[in-house]
C-alpha positions, 0 to 999 in steps of 0.5 A: 130527770123524772122518767115521765119527763124523759118519755115526754122529751123523747116523744117531743124530739122525735115529733120535732124531727118528723115534723121536719120530715113531713114539711119536706115530704109535702114538697116531695109528694110528686117526687117519684114521677119527677125524679124518674123523669130526670137524667140520673147518674148510673150510681143513683139509687132507686127512688123507693130507697129514699123513704126508708133511709130518711125514716131511719135518719129522722128517727136517729136525729130525734134520738140524738137530740133527746140524748143531748136534751136529757143531759140538762134540758134545752138551757144546758145544751142551747147551742147544740139544740139550736144548731139541730133545729136550724139544720132541720129547717135547712133540711126541710127546705131542700125538698122544696127547692129541689122537688117543689120548685125545681131549683137545682142550684139553690138546692145544691147550695142548701145541701152544702149549707146543710152538710156544714150545719150537720158537722157543727151539730155533730160536733156540738152533740158529741161534746154534750153526749158522744153517743148523740154525735155518733148517731148523726154519722149516718145522716152526715154520710147520707147527706154527703152522698145526697150532695154529690147526687144533687150536683150530678142530677142538677148538671145533667138536667139544666133545662128542668133544674135551671 
């Protein structure tokens, strides 16, 4: 693959990842005040930790997708890259469910689906390019933690997160 096509592909996959981040963050503009008003478990991280963690994770996701795409383009890795795009959409939806619409139960269902899709994407990426799958491990670990946090916060705040 020509070098300029690789650079364009790299930038494109990062852009796709950060577009999903932007869609989710649009629902999270007021997340800080809302989140701090919620009853949270003692093990919940401070609100200012989420932005930096997610920025790193979206960058890793974009790099992982690019590595898979580099092997032979979208056509050669259609299933793996389609799974990636679907999980990005489910990821962006979570912020709207939780922060935008205050639907804790639906947000939890969404994050469980997201977890399953990340596992499927990680496996599919690993089959194409093992490093790409490995780059999704921090994302899977964070979403595992976030799932437990989502459930706990939802249970502690039924009047707000119905």
